C-alpha positions as CSV (number, residue, x, y, z in Angstrom):
1,M,-10.0,29.8,-13.6
2,G,-10.3,28.4,-17.2
3,V,-12.7,26.0,-18.8
4,R,-12.0,22.4,-17.9
5,P,-12.2,19.9,-20.8
6,Y,-13.8,17.2,-18.7
7,G,-16.5,19.3,-17.0
8,G,-17.3,19.0,-13.3
9,E,-16.8,21.4,-10.5
10,P,-13.2,22.7,-10.2
11,F,-11.3,22.3,-6.9
12,T,-8.4,24.4,-5.7
13,V,-5.1,22.6,-5.2
14,R,-1.5,23.8,-4.5
15,S,-0.6,23.9,-8.2
16,G,-3.8,25.2,-9.6
17,T,-7.3,23.7,-10.0
18,V,-8.4,20.2,-10.8
19,T,-12.0,18.8,-11.2
20,I,-13.2,15.5,-9.7
21,D,-13.4,14.2,-13.3
22,E,-9.7,15.1,-13.9
23,A,-8.8,13.3,-10.7
24,L,-10.8,10.2,-11.8
25,L,-8.9,10.4,-15.2
26,A,-5.6,10.5,-13.3
27,L,-6.6,7.3,-11.4
28,N,-7.8,5.7,-14.6
29,D,-4.3,6.4,-16.1
30,R,-2.9,4.2,-13.3
31,L,-5.3,1.2,-13.8
32,G,-3.2,-2.0,-13.7
33,Q,-0.3,-0.2,-11.8
34,E,0.6,-0.6,-8.1
35,V,-0.8,2.1,-5.9
36,T,-1.1,2.6,-2.2
37,A,-4.3,4.2,-0.7
38,W,-5.2,5.0,2.9
39,V,-7.9,6.8,4.8
40,E,-7.2,9.4,7.4
41,V,-9.8,10.7,9.8
42,D,-9.2,14.0,11.7
43,H,-5.5,13.3,12.1
44,D,-2.5,12.4,9.9
45,K,-2.2,8.7,10.9
46,P,-3.8,6.2,8.5
47,L,-6.9,4.4,9.6
48,L,-6.8,1.9,6.7
49,I,-4.1,1.1,4.2
50,A,-4.2,-0.9,1.0
51,T,-1.4,-1.6,-1.5
52,G,-1.8,-3.4,-4.8
53,L,-2.8,-3.1,-8.4
54,L,-5.5,-0.5,-9.1
55,D,-8.5,-1.8,-11.0
56,N,-12.0,-0.6,-11.8
57,W,-14.4,-2.8,-9.7
58,S,-17.5,-1.9,-11.6
59,R,-15.9,-3.7,-14.5
60,E,-15.2,-6.7,-12.2
61,T,-18.6,-6.9,-10.7
62,L,-20.6,-6.1,-13.9
63,A,-18.6,-8.3,-16.2
64,E,-21.3,-11.0,-16.4
65,M,-24.0,-8.5,-17.0
66,L,-22.2,-6.4,-19.7
67,P,-22.0,-7.3,-23.3
68,K,-18.8,-9.1,-24.4
69,E,-17.7,-6.3,-26.7
70,E,-16.0,-3.2,-25.4
71,P,-18.2,-0.1,-24.8
72,Q,-18.1,2.6,-27.5
73,H,-17.9,5.4,-24.9
74,F,-15.7,6.1,-21.9
75,D,-17.6,6.3,-18.6
76,L,-16.1,7.8,-15.4
77,R,-17.7,5.9,-12.6
78,G,-15.2,6.3,-9.7
79,H,-15.3,2.6,-8.6
80,Y,-11.8,1.3,-7.8
81,S,-10.3,-1.7,-6.2
82,I,-6.8,-2.4,-4.8
83,G,-6.6,-6.1,-4.1
84,D,-9.7,-6.9,-2.0
85,A,-10.2,-3.3,-0.8
86,R,-12.7,-1.2,-2.8
87,F,-13.5,2.5,-2.8
88,D,-16.3,4.3,-4.6
89,L,-15.8,8.0,-5.5
90,S,-18.9,8.2,-7.7
91,D,-21.2,9.7,-5.0
92,A,-18.6,10.5,-2.3
93,P,-19.0,13.8,-0.5
94,V,-15.7,15.2,-1.9
95,E,-15.0,18.8,-0.8
96,S,-11.7,19.2,-2.7
97,V,-9.1,17.2,-4.5
98,G,-5.4,18.1,-4.3
99,D,-2.1,16.6,-5.3
100,H,-0.2,14.6,-2.7
101,V,3.1,16.0,-1.4
102,G,5.7,15.1,-4.0
103,G,3.1,15.1,-6.8
104,A,2.8,11.3,-7.3
105,G,-0.7,11.0,-5.9
106,L,-4.0,12.6,-5.0
107,V,-5.7,13.6,-1.8
108,F,-9.5,13.5,-1.8
109,R,-10.8,15.6,1.2
110,L,-14.3,14.5,2.2
111,T,-17.0,16.2,4.2
112,G,-16.5,15.6,7.9
113,G,-12.7,15.8,7.8
114,A,-11.8,12.4,6.4
115,R,-9.2,12.1,3.6
116,L,-8.6,9.4,1.0
117,V,-5.0,9.5,-0.2
118,V,-3.9,7.5,-3.3
119,T,-0.2,7.4,-4.2
120,W,1.8,5.8,-7.0
121,L,5.3,5.7,-8.4
122,P,5.8,8.4,-11.1
123,M,5.3,7.2,-14.7
124,P,8.5,7.4,-16.8
125,E,7.2,10.4,-18.8
126,E,6.5,12.3,-15.5
127,D,10.2,12.0,-14.6
128,L,11.2,14.0,-17.7
129,V,9.7,17.3,-16.4
């Protein structure tokens, strides 16, 4: 296992390892794009499904409190929204992160057996592989 450029604890996935920070960066790469997310609990049938544009809800809710200029640093918070649905990965009990079947998404496995699955359409440069 090599050194990860973004830090964090590495997680084992089918195609290698990925850290929670790398998973958050992958989600951040899809901000403004349509994604589908669902929660599964101890079975493969979704408990909750949301589809829409991925956004960072900490930016939405803190907009009035933050200065008008853009921050000088990049902060991984893990706060995302899809339409009116929100999920917070900043302190979630994530046991592992893996790629979704087909590679266009992530699966966050949580303590207790729940899974958060986020999928998206491949970006044009991802089709060139």
